[in-house]
C-alpha positions in Angstrom: -46.3 -16.4 -30.2 -47.9 -18.3 -27.3 -50.7 -16.2 -25.7 -53.4 -16.7 -23.0 -56.5 -14.6 -22.3 -59.5 -14.6 -19.9 -62.9 -14.2 -21.3 -65.7 -12.9 -19.0 -69.2 -11.6 -19.9 -68.6 -8.6 -17.7 -66.2 -7.4 -15.0 -68.5 -6.4 -12.1 -70.2 -8.8 -9.7 -71.8 -9.0 -6.3 -71.3 -11.5 -3.4 -73.0 -14.9 -3.8 -73.0 -14.5 -7.6 -71.7 -17.4 -9.8 -69.0 -16.2 -12.2 -68.6 -18.1 -15.4 -66.0 -17.6 -18.1 -63.3 -19.2 -20.2 -59.5 -19.2 -20.5 -58.4 -19.1 -24.1 -55.0 -20.3 -25.1 -53.2 -19.8 -28.5 -50.1 -22.0 -29.0 -47.9 -21.7 -32.0 -44.9 -23.6 -30.6 -45.1 -26.8 -28.5 -45.0 -26.0 -24.7 -43.9 -28.4 -22.0 -46.0 -27.4 -19.0 -47.1 -28.6 -15.5 -50.6 -27.3 -15.8 -53.0 -24.7 -17.1 -54.6 -23.0 -14.2 -56.7 -20.1 -13.0 -55.8 -18.3 -9.8 -58.6 -16.4 -8.1 -57.5 -13.7 -5.7 -59.2 -11.1 -3.5 -57.0 -9.1 -1.0 -57.5 -6.5 1.6 -54.3 -4.5 2.2 -53.9 -1.7 4.8 -50.9 0.5 5.4 -50.3 3.1 8.1 -47.3 5.4 8.3 -45.9 6.5 11.6 -43.1 9.1 12.0 -40.8 9.5 15.0 -38.2 12.3 14.9 -36.5 11.8 11.5 -37.5 8.2 11.2 -40.7 6.8 9.6 -42.1 3.3 9.3 -45.0 1.9 7.3 -47.0 -0.8 9.0 -49.0 -3.2 6.8 -51.6 -5.9 7.0 -53.0 -8.3 4.4 -56.1 -10.3 4.4 -56.9 -12.9 1.7 -60.6 -12.5 1.1 -60.4 -15.0 -1.7 -57.5 -17.3 -2.6 -58.3 -20.2 -4.8 -57.0 -22.1 -7.8 -58.8 -24.0 -10.5 -56.8 -26.6 -12.5 -58.0 -26.3 -16.1 -55.7 -28.8 -17.7 -53.0 -31.0 -16.3 -51.1 -34.2 -17.2 -52.6 -37.5 -16.2 -49.4 -38.5 -14.3 -46.5 -36.7 -12.7 -44.7 -36.0 -15.9 -45.1 -32.6 -17.7 -47.5 -32.5 -20.5 -46.9 -31.3 -24.0 -49.3 -28.6 -25.3 -49.2 -28.9 -29.1 -49.8 -25.9 -31.4 -53.5 -24.9 -31.7 -56.3 -23.0 -30.1 -57.7 -24.1 -26.7 -60.7 -23.1 -24.6 -61.0 -24.0 -20.9 -64.3 -23.1 -19.3 -64.5 -22.3 -15.5 -67.0 -21.2 -12.9 -66.8 -20.2 -9.2 -68.9 -18.5 -6.6 -68.1 -15.1 -5.2 -68.1 -15.5 -1.4 -71.1 -14.1 0.5 -68.8 -12.1 2.9 -66.7 -10.5 0.1 -66.5 -6.7 0.7 -66.7 -4.4 -2.3 -63.7 -3.3 -4.3 -62.2 -0.2 -2.8 -59.1 2.0 -3.1 -58.5 4.6 -0.4 -55.7 6.5 1.3 -54.7 3.6 3.5 -56.8 0.7 2.2 -56.9 -1.3 -1.0 -59.5 -4.1 -1.6 -58.7 -5.7 -5.0 -59.9 -8.7 -6.9 -58.3 -10.3 -9.9 -58.0 -13.5 -12.0 -54.7 -14.8 -13.1 -54.6 -17.3 -16.0 -51.4 -19.2 -16.1 -49.6 -21.9 -18.1 -47.1 -23.2 -15.5 -43.9 -23.8 -17.5 -41.0 -25.4 -15.5 -37.6 -23.7 -15.6 -38.9 -20.9 -17.8 -41.2 -18.0 -17.9 -44.9 -18.8 -17.3 -47.5 -17.7 -19.8 -49.7 -15.3 -17.7 -52.6 -13.0 -18.2 -54.2 -11.0 -15.4 -57.7 -9.6 -15.4 -59.2 -7.4 -12.7 -62.6 -8.1 -11.1 -64.9 -5.5 -9.5 -67.1 -6.4 -6.7 -70.1 -4.3 -5.6 -72.0 -4.6 -2.4 -75.3 -6.4 -2.7 -78.4 -4.2 -2.2 -80.2 -7.0 -0.4 -81.7 -6.9 2.2 -82.6 -3.2 2.4 -85.9 -3.5 4.4 -84.3 -2.5 7.7 -82.8 0.7 6.1 -86.1 2.0 4.7 -87.7 3.3 7.9 -87.6 7.0 8.9 -85.4 7.8 11.9 -85.2 10.7 14.4 -82.1 11.9 16.2 -81.3 15.0 18.3 -78.5 17.0 19.8 -77.2 15.7 23.1 -78.7 18.7 25.0 -82.2 18.5 23.4 -83.8 17.1 26.5 -81.9 19.4 29.0 -84.0 21.7 31.1 -81.4 24.4 30.7 -82.9 27.0 28.3 -79.6 28.9 27.7 -78.3 26.8 24.8 -80.2 25.9 21.6 -80.7 22.3 20.6 -82.5 20.5 17.7 -84.5 17.5 16.7 -83.8 16.1 13.2 -85.5 13.4 11.0 -84.4 11.7 7.8 -86.6 9.7 5.6 -84.5 6.5 5.9 -81.0 5.3 6.7 -80.1 3.4 3.5 -79.3 5.3 0.2 -78.1 4.5 -3.2 -75.3 6.5 -4.9 -76.9 9.4 -6.7 -79.9 9.5 -4.4 -81.1 12.5 -2.5 -81.3 12.4 1.3 -84.4 14.1 2.5 -84.8 15.4 6.1 -85.9 18.1 8.4 -84.7 19.9 11.5 -86.6 21.7 14.3 -84.9 24.1 16.7 -85.4 24.3 20.5 -84.4 27.4 22.5 -83.4 29.0 19.2 -83.2 32.5 20.7 -80.9 31.4 23.5 -77.9 32.5 21.4 -77.4 34.0 18.0 -77.3 31.0 15.7 -75.3 32.0 12.6 -76.5 29.0 10.4 -77.3 25.4 10.4 -75.1 23.0 8.4 -75.8 19.4 7.2 -72.7 17.4 6.3 -72.4 14.1 4.6 -69.3 12.3 5.9 -67.5 9.3 4.6 -64.8 7.9 7.0 -62.2 5.3 6.2 -60.9 3.2 9.1 -57.8 1.0 8.8 -55.7 -1.2 11.1 -52.1 -2.3 10.6 -50.1 -4.0 13.2 -51.0 -2.4 16.5 -52.0 0.9 15.0 -55.3 2.2 13.7 -56.3 5.4 11.9 -59.5 7.0 10.7 -59.5 9.5 7.9 -62.3 11.5 6.3 -62.4 10.6 2.6 -65.5 12.6 1.7 -67.2 15.6 3.1 -70.2 17.3 1.4 -72.1 20.1 3.1 -75.2 22.3 2.6 -76.2 25.3 4.8 -79.6 26.2 6.0 -80.4 29.8 6.8 -82.2 30.5 10.1 -83.8 33.8 9.2 -87.2 32.2 8.3 -87.2 29.5 11.0 -89.6 29.3 14.0 -89.2 27.6 17.3 -90.2 23.9 17.0 -91.3 24.2 13.3 -89.5 21.7 11.1 -87.3 23.0 8.2 -86.9 20.7 5.2 -83.5 20.0 3.6 -82.1 17.9 0.8 -78.5 16.7 0.3 -77.3 14.6 -2.6 -75.2 11.4 -2.4 -72.5 11.6 -5.1 -72.7 8.9 -7.8 -69.0 8.0 -7.6 -68.7 7.6 -3.9 -67.7 4.3 -2.2 -70.3 2.2 -0.4 -70.4 1.3 3.2 -68.5 -1.9 4.1 -67.0 -3.9 6.9 -63.9 -6.1 6.6 -61.2 -7.7 8.8 -58.7 -4.8 8.9 -60.8 -1.9 7.5 -64.2 -0.4 7.1 -65.9 2.6 5.4 -68.7 4.3 7.3 -71.1 7.1 6.3 -72.8 9.5 8.6 -75.0 12.5 8.4 -73.9 15.3 10.7 -76.1 18.3 11.6 -74.7 21.2 13.5 -75.6 24.7 14.8 -73.0 27.3 14.2 -72.8 29.2 17.5 -70.6 32.4 17.5 -68.2 32.7 20.4 -69.1 29.3 21.6 -69.0 25.5 20.8 -71.2 24.3 18.0 -74.1 22.0 18.8 -73.8 18.8 16.7 -75.3 15.4 16.2 -74.1 12.6 13.9 -76.3 9.7 12.7 -74.9 6.7 10.8 -76.3 5.9 7.4 -75.5 3.3 4.8 -74.7 3.9 1.1 -74.8 1.3 -1.6 -74.2 1.2 -5.3 
């Protein structure tokens, strides 16, 4: 039986990395073929469903992040070549593009990479083997994400003392999966109303475009609560919230993105909560 396989040292890579491997071919019966080739594909696909009365329609977009082909073996002239029985090894290498977003599967977005090894057989079924590739976002450069940052509720600098506000600080704005976000919060006008609790929420939001439509969906929401019983006006209260190990990284692509934010809020009974959201980045 004629078979083909793709041999890689590993399946996960980062942008700007050189990928080296080999296509292995086992032939037990002579094959007439146009070429032996490797197809390199990276696609971003979005889909958004819209309903109207009893009708619904799904809008789609596709962006080819990577679409290349390497001819591994071909006839010298226009005629088809004869591949005789035997074992063959064809080495290859290519560079993952610098702008390649990480692999991702969400509710309305799929970013997928794969290799297709193919013996192109005219007028008959091709001999094909597919192999997925996983791309992770590069951690470099991270310097600009390492500085502590302060943010505050929109009413923090108001002179009106009748509503509480807060000033928050986090140790940095770039985090790895599995890392702990360390921060603090200090209240202003804390006795202006009966604050039930303070909450800190880690939000992961997927954004997708398809045709003329766009949609944002919350894909992850993790929350901790901070009691206010032992807090004092203006005195910082420390908090920690963990980044899950299996969460997707931040990324930006043509039709989609995934953004992370840290939201802090004051739970105000019989009134609107006081909130502030600050963007952060998460990487593998």
